[in-house]
A tleap script that builds the chain and sets N, CA, C and O, in Angstrom:
source leaprc.protein.ff14SB
mol = sequence {
  NMET ILE GLY SER ILE LYS GLY LYS ILE ILE
  LEU LYS ARG GLU LYS TRP LEU ILE VAL GLU
  THR SER SER GLY VAL GLY TYR LYS ILE ASN
  VAL SER PRO GLY THR LYS PHE GLY ASP VAL
  GLY ARG LEU GLN LEU PHE PHE ILE HIE THR
  HIE VAL ARG GLU ASP ALA LEU ASP LEU TYR
  GLY PHE LEU GLU TYR PRO GLU LEU GLU PHE
  PHE GLU MET LEU ILE SER VAL SER GLY CILE
}
set mol.1.N position { 78.166 182.829 49.260 }
set mol.1.CA position { 78.111 181.830 48.213 }
set mol.1.C position { 78.233 180.425 48.811 }
set mol.1.O position { 78.919 180.208 49.810 }
set mol.2.N position { 77.562 179.510 48.184 }
set mol.2.CA position { 77.654 178.114 48.587 }
set mol.2.C position { 78.860 177.511 47.872 }
set mol.2.O position { 78.945 177.571 46.645 }
set mol.3.N position { 79.790 176.932 48.623 }
set mol.3.CA position { 81.005 176.371 48.044 }
set mol.3.C position { 81.018 174.860 47.968 }
set mol.3.O position { 81.704 174.283 47.124 }
set mol.4.N position { 80.257 174.208 48.853 }
set mol.4.CA position { 80.160 172.751 48.810 }
set mol.4.C position { 78.888 172.332 49.530 }
set mol.4.O position { 78.362 173.052 50.380 }
set mol.5.N position { 78.413 171.156 49.170 }
set mol.5.CA position { 77.242 170.564 49.823 }
set mol.5.C position { 77.534 169.088 50.018 }
set mol.5.O position { 77.950 168.392 49.092 }
set mol.6.N position { 77.310 168.621 51.240 }
set mol.6.CA position { 77.456 167.196 51.535 }
set mol.6.C position { 76.122 166.700 52.050 }
set mol.6.O position { 75.567 167.246 53.003 }
set mol.7.N position { 75.614 165.661 51.411 }
set mol.7.CA position { 74.333 165.124 51.839 }
set mol.7.C position { 73.974 163.874 51.081 }
set mol.7.O position { 74.760 163.341 50.298 }
set mol.8.N position { 72.763 163.423 51.335 }
set mol.8.CA position { 72.261 162.193 50.739 }
set mol.8.C position { 71.508 162.521 49.447 }
set mol.8.O position { 70.649 163.403 49.424 }
set mol.9.N position { 71.838 161.808 48.388 }
set mol.9.CA position { 71.118 161.967 47.122 }
set mol.9.C position { 69.733 161.353 47.300 }
set mol.9.O position { 69.601 160.168 47.603 }
set mol.10.N position { 68.692 162.184 47.104 }
set mol.10.CA position { 67.335 161.651 47.281 }
set mol.10.C position { 66.565 161.544 45.969 }
set mol.10.O position { 65.533 160.874 45.912 }
set mol.11.N position { 67.056 162.200 44.908 }
set mol.11.CA position { 66.408 162.120 43.597 }
set mol.11.C position { 67.445 162.411 42.526 }
set mol.11.O position { 68.222 163.357 42.651 }
set mol.12.N position { 67.462 161.599 41.468 }
set mol.12.CA position { 68.421 161.795 40.369 }
set mol.12.C position { 67.672 161.890 39.053 }
set mol.12.O position { 66.749 161.122 38.782 }
set mol.13.N position { 68.089 162.849 38.244 }
set mol.13.CA position { 67.639 162.982 36.868 }
set mol.13.C position { 68.880 163.136 36.007 }
set mol.13.O position { 69.992 163.196 36.532 }
set mol.14.N position { 68.708 163.200 34.685 }
set mol.14.CA position { 69.872 163.246 33.805 }
set mol.14.C position { 70.711 164.501 34.020 }
set mol.14.O position { 71.939 164.422 34.032 }
set mol.15.N position { 70.067 165.665 34.190 }
set mol.15.CA position { 70.796 166.929 34.265 }
set mol.15.C position { 70.813 167.570 35.652 }
set mol.15.O position { 71.432 168.618 35.830 }
set mol.16.N position { 70.151 166.968 36.631 }
set mol.16.CA position { 70.141 167.527 37.978 }
set mol.16.C position { 69.815 166.437 38.988 }
set mol.16.O position { 69.350 165.350 38.646 }
set mol.17.N position { 70.077 166.772 40.240 }
set mol.17.CA position { 69.717 165.868 41.336 }
set mol.17.C position { 69.373 166.700 42.562 }
set mol.17.O position { 69.670 167.893 42.624 }
set mol.18.N position { 68.757 166.064 43.517 }
set mol.18.CA position { 68.439 166.732 44.783 }
set mol.18.C position { 69.219 166.032 45.880 }
set mol.18.O position { 69.181 164.809 46.015 }
set mol.19.N position { 69.932 166.842 46.664 }
set mol.19.CA position { 70.733 166.350 47.781 }
set mol.19.C position { 70.149 166.927 49.067 }
set mol.19.O position { 70.001 168.142 49.200 }
set mol.20.N position { 69.821 166.053 50.005 }
set mol.20.CA position { 69.299 166.479 51.301 }
set mol.20.C position { 70.421 166.468 52.322 }
set mol.20.O position { 71.063 165.441 52.542 }
set mol.21.N position { 70.655 167.617 52.943 }
set mol.21.CA position { 71.716 167.737 53.941 }
set mol.21.C position { 71.218 167.237 55.294 }
set mol.21.O position { 70.035 166.936 55.454 }
set mol.22.N position { 72.117 167.152 56.258 }
set mol.22.CA position { 71.758 166.667 57.587 }
set mol.22.C position { 70.763 167.592 58.289 }
set mol.22.O position { 70.086 167.171 59.227 }
set mol.23.N position { 70.668 168.849 57.844 }
set mol.23.CA position { 69.702 169.777 58.434 }
set mol.23.C position { 68.308 169.598 57.852 }
set mol.23.O position { 67.364 170.250 58.298 }
set mol.24.N position { 68.163 168.713 56.850 }
set mol.24.CA position { 66.864 168.445 56.257 }
set mol.24.C position { 66.536 169.301 55.047 }
set mol.24.O position { 65.438 169.192 54.501 }
set mol.25.N position { 67.460 170.152 54.615 }
set mol.25.CA position { 67.242 170.991 53.444 }
set mol.25.C position { 67.683 170.234 52.200 }
set mol.25.O position { 68.774 169.664 52.171 }
set mol.26.N position { 66.836 170.226 51.168 }
set mol.26.CA position { 67.177 169.589 49.900 }
set mol.26.C position { 67.580 170.627 48.883 }
set mol.26.O position { 66.856 171.600 48.669 }
set mol.27.N position { 68.728 170.438 48.249 }
set mol.27.CA position { 69.245 171.367 47.250 }
set mol.27.C position { 69.172 170.723 45.876 }
set mol.27.O position { 69.602 169.584 45.696 }
set mol.28.N position { 68.625 171.453 44.899 }
set mol.28.CA position { 68.627 170.997 43.515 }
set mol.28.C position { 69.940 171.449 42.896 }
set mol.28.O position { 70.236 172.643 42.847 }
set mol.29.N position { 70.724 170.490 42.424 }
set mol.29.CA position { 72.060 170.760 41.897 }
set mol.29.C position { 72.104 170.335 40.434 }
set mol.29.O position { 71.812 169.185 40.106 }
set mol.30.N position { 72.468 171.261 39.561 }
set mol.30.CA position { 72.659 170.957 38.145 }
set mol.30.C position { 73.974 170.205 37.983 }
set mol.30.O position { 74.991 170.569 38.574 }
set mol.31.N position { 73.938 169.153 37.172 }
set mol.31.CA position { 75.130 168.333 36.941 }
set mol.31.C position { 75.262 168.052 35.448 }
set mol.31.O position { 74.294 168.175 34.699 }
set mol.32.N position { 76.452 167.679 35.026 }
set mol.32.CA position { 76.688 167.314 33.630 }
set mol.32.C position { 76.036 165.973 33.333 }
set mol.32.O position { 76.194 165.024 34.101 }
set mol.33.N position { 75.303 165.884 32.227 }
set mol.33.CA position { 74.717 164.589 31.855 }
set mol.33.C position { 75.826 163.543 31.689 }
set mol.33.O position { 76.891 163.831 31.141 }
set mol.34.N position { 75.561 162.350 32.164 }
set mol.34.CA position { 76.530 161.276 32.021 }
set mol.34.C position { 77.544 161.171 33.153 }
set mol.34.O position { 78.294 160.197 33.215 }
set mol.35.N position { 77.579 162.155 34.050 }
set mol.35.CA position { 78.503 162.075 35.181 }
set mol.35.C position { 78.048 160.965 36.118 }
set mol.35.O position { 76.857 160.846 36.406 }
set mol.36.N position { 78.973 160.165 36.590 }
set mol.36.CA position { 78.650 159.003 37.420 }
set mol.36.C position { 78.629 159.375 38.904 }
set mol.36.O position { 79.627 159.229 39.609 }
set mol.37.N position { 77.480 159.854 39.358 }
set mol.37.CA position { 77.295 160.139 40.775 }
set mol.37.C position { 76.820 158.870 41.466 }
set mol.37.O position { 76.481 157.885 40.811 }
set mol.38.N position { 76.798 158.902 42.771 }
set mol.38.CA position { 76.349 157.748 43.534 }
set mol.38.C position { 74.868 157.472 43.330 }
set mol.38.O position { 74.151 158.261 42.714 }
set mol.39.N position { 74.428 156.355 43.850 }
set mol.39.CA position { 73.023 155.976 43.768 }
set mol.39.C position { 72.194 156.777 44.762 }
set mol.39.O position { 72.728 157.395 45.683 }
set mol.40.N position { 70.883 156.756 44.560 }
set mol.40.CA position { 69.963 157.383 45.500 }
set mol.40.C position { 70.189 156.754 46.872 }
set mol.40.O position { 70.315 155.536 46.992 }
set mol.41.N position { 70.238 157.590 47.900 }
set mol.41.CA position { 70.483 157.129 49.262 }
set mol.41.C position { 71.933 157.223 49.690 }
set mol.41.O position { 72.239 157.074 50.873 }
set mol.42.N position { 72.831 157.468 48.750 }
set mol.42.CA position { 74.266 157.540 49.056 }
set mol.42.C position { 74.648 158.943 49.525 }
set mol.42.O position { 74.135 159.941 49.019 }
set mol.43.N position { 75.551 159.001 50.495 }
set mol.43.CA position { 76.114 160.263 50.955 }
set mol.43.C position { 77.164 160.718 49.956 }
set mol.43.O position { 78.032 159.935 49.572 }
set mol.44.N position { 77.095 161.990 49.524 }
set mol.44.CA position { 77.986 162.487 48.481 }
set mol.44.C position { 78.377 163.924 48.788 }
set mol.44.O position { 77.572 164.699 49.304 }
set mol.45.N position { 79.619 164.275 48.465 }
set mol.45.CA position { 80.106 165.646 48.588 }
set mol.45.C position { 80.180 166.253 47.195 }
set mol.45.O position { 80.700 165.633 46.267 }
set mol.46.N position { 79.657 167.471 47.049 }
set mol.46.CA position { 79.699 168.206 45.788 }
set mol.46.C position { 80.399 169.531 46.005 }
set mol.46.O position { 80.123 170.236 46.976 }
set mol.47.N position { 81.305 169.868 45.101 }
set mol.47.CA position { 81.880 171.205 45.055 }
set mol.47.C position { 80.928 172.020 44.185 }
set mol.47.O position { 80.535 171.576 43.105 }
set mol.48.N position { 80.558 173.205 44.652 }
set mol.48.CA position { 79.452 173.956 44.064 }
set mol.48.C position { 79.903 175.278 43.461 }
set mol.48.O position { 80.690 176.016 44.053 }
set mol.49.N position { 79.385 175.560 42.267 }
set mol.49.CA position { 79.450 176.910 41.698 }
set mol.49.C position { 78.050 177.492 41.864 }
set mol.49.O position { 77.080 176.916 41.371 }
set mol.50.N position { 77.936 178.622 42.550 }
set mol.50.CA position { 76.656 179.286 42.765 }
set mol.50.C position { 76.512 180.401 41.735 }
set mol.50.O position { 77.337 181.312 41.667 }
set mol.51.N position { 75.460 180.316 40.941 }
set mol.51.CA position { 75.214 181.327 39.905 }
set mol.51.C position { 73.952 182.095 40.294 }
set mol.51.O position { 72.859 181.530 40.339 }
set mol.52.N position { 74.115 183.394 40.575 }
set mol.52.CA position { 73.002 184.236 41.021 }
set mol.52.C position { 72.614 185.180 39.889 }
set mol.52.O position { 73.448 185.898 39.338 }
set mol.53.N position { 71.329 185.158 39.560 }
set mol.53.CA position { 70.771 186.094 38.580 }
set mol.53.C position { 69.594 186.806 39.237 }
set mol.53.O position { 69.193 186.475 40.353 }
set mol.54.N position { 69.062 187.765 38.539 }
set mol.54.CA position { 67.923 188.509 39.077 }
set mol.54.C position { 66.728 187.603 39.351 }
set mol.54.O position { 66.000 187.803 40.323 }
set mol.55.N position { 66.530 186.603 38.487 }
set mol.55.CA position { 65.351 185.748 38.599 }
set mol.55.C position { 65.644 184.308 39.028 }
set mol.55.O position { 64.742 183.471 39.028 }
set mol.56.N position { 66.892 184.013 39.391 }
set mol.56.CA position { 67.221 182.622 39.742 }
set mol.56.C position { 68.502 182.539 40.563 }
set mol.56.O position { 69.356 183.423 40.516 }
set mol.57.N position { 68.605 181.455 41.309 }
set mol.57.CA position { 69.835 181.090 42.009 }
set mol.57.C position { 70.087 179.629 41.643 }
set mol.57.O position { 69.364 178.742 42.098 }
set mol.58.N position { 71.100 179.377 40.829 }
set mol.58.CA position { 71.385 178.035 40.334 }
set mol.58.C position { 72.656 177.490 40.961 }
set mol.58.O position { 73.627 178.219 41.167 }
set mol.59.N position { 72.636 176.191 41.264 }
set mol.59.CA position { 73.797 175.502 41.817 }
set mol.59.C position { 74.284 174.483 40.792 }
set mol.59.O position { 73.493 173.721 40.238 }
set mol.60.N position { 75.594 174.476 40.546 }
set mol.60.CA position { 76.226 173.521 39.638 }
set mol.60.C position { 77.201 172.692 40.459 }
set mol.60.O position { 78.086 173.239 41.117 }
set mol.61.N position { 77.041 171.370 40.423 }
set mol.61.CA position { 77.829 170.498 41.271 }
set mol.61.C position { 78.866 169.686 40.523 }
set mol.61.O position { 78.648 169.252 39.392 }
set mol.62.N position { 80.016 169.489 41.191 }
set mol.62.CA position { 81.140 168.735 40.637 }
set mol.62.C position { 81.695 167.820 41.722 }
set mol.62.O position { 81.713 168.178 42.900 }
set mol.63.N position { 82.145 166.639 41.316 }
set mol.63.CA position { 82.703 165.678 42.271 }
set mol.63.C position { 84.121 166.024 42.686 }
set mol.63.O position { 84.531 165.721 43.806 }
set mol.64.N position { 84.870 166.652 41.799 }
set mol.64.CA position { 86.273 166.987 42.059 }
set mol.64.C position { 86.469 168.495 41.943 }
set mol.64.O position { 85.870 169.143 41.085 }
set mol.65.N position { 87.313 169.048 42.813 }
set mol.65.CA position { 87.562 170.485 42.795 }
set mol.65.C position { 88.174 170.970 41.477 }
set mol.65.O position { 87.791 172.042 41.009 }
set mol.66.N position { 89.103 170.238 40.855 }
set mol.66.CA position { 89.635 170.693 39.567 }
set mol.66.C position { 88.558 170.842 38.478 }
set mol.66.O position { 88.680 171.699 37.603 }
set mol.67.N position { 87.508 170.014 38.529 }
set mol.67.CA position { 86.396 170.156 37.579 }
set mol.67.C position { 85.694 171.495 37.783 }
set mol.67.O position { 85.347 172.173 36.816 }
set mol.68.N position { 85.488 171.869 39.031 }
set mol.68.CA position { 84.877 173.161 39.349 }
set mol.68.C position { 85.755 174.302 38.858 }
set mol.68.O position { 85.253 175.254 38.260 }
set mol.69.N position { 87.047 174.221 39.100 }
set mol.69.CA position { 87.964 175.264 38.645 }
set mol.69.C position { 87.931 175.408 37.120 }
set mol.69.O position { 87.930 176.522 36.598 }
set mol.70.N position { 87.903 174.279 36.414 }
set mol.70.CA position { 87.861 174.309 34.960 }
set mol.70.C position { 86.562 174.949 34.469 }
set mol.70.O position { 86.583 175.766 33.548 }
set mol.71.N position { 85.433 174.583 35.080 }
set mol.71.CA position { 84.139 175.170 34.737 }
set mol.71.C position { 84.158 176.682 34.944 }
set mol.71.O position { 83.694 177.433 34.086 }
set mol.72.N position { 84.687 177.123 36.071 }
set mol.72.CA position { 84.733 178.556 36.359 }
set mol.72.C position { 85.680 179.295 35.413 }
set mol.72.O position { 85.445 180.457 35.082 }
set mol.73.N position { 86.739 178.631 34.980 }
set mol.73.CA position { 87.626 179.230 33.989 }
set mol.73.C position { 86.888 179.384 32.654 }
set mol.73.O position { 86.988 180.425 32.005 }
set mol.74.N position { 86.155 178.359 32.250 }
set mol.74.CA position { 85.406 178.418 30.977 }
set mol.74.C position { 84.367 179.531 30.977 }
set mol.74.O position { 84.257 180.277 30.004 }
set mol.75.N position { 83.613 179.648 32.051 }
set mol.75.CA position { 82.543 180.658 32.055 }
set mol.75.C position { 83.096 182.081 32.218 }
set mol.75.O position { 82.376 183.057 32.006 }
set mol.76.N position { 84.359 182.194 32.589 }
set mol.76.CA position { 84.951 183.534 32.703 }
set mol.76.C position { 85.401 184.087 31.344 }
set mol.76.O position { 85.684 185.277 31.207 }
set mol.77.N position { 85.460 183.198 30.345 }
set mol.77.CA position { 85.874 183.615 29.001 }
set mol.77.C position { 84.681 184.286 28.307 }
set mol.77.O position { 83.584 183.728 28.272 }
set mol.78.N position { 84.899 185.457 27.771 }
set mol.78.CA position { 83.847 186.198 27.090 }
set mol.78.C position { 83.318 185.417 25.897 }
set mol.78.O position { 84.091 184.898 25.092 }
set mol.79.N position { 81.992 185.337 25.788 }
set mol.79.CA position { 81.365 184.659 24.657 }
set mol.79.C position { 81.023 183.206 24.887 }
set mol.79.O position { 80.423 182.573 24.017 }
set mol.80.N position { 81.389 182.652 26.044 }
set mol.80.CA position { 81.072 181.246 26.327 }
set mol.80.C position { 79.913 181.196 27.303 }
set mol.80.O position { 79.474 180.112 27.685 }
savepdb mol mol.pdb
quit
């Protein structure tokens, strides 16, 4: 599982962004709308929740580790 990604933001949209790591790989990371991430070109660290399904591998990024923990607690509750 991917636990964190540190890299340069190369593209930002309302619900996702692409972060390019030092190895040259760009990761599409889903983010909460309205979260204040850095500008394009800025180096940023994201704590990652990796969600694997049969037809997809999704990454959800958070600036602070407690936000990630809260998200993982919410999705562990049945019906959410």
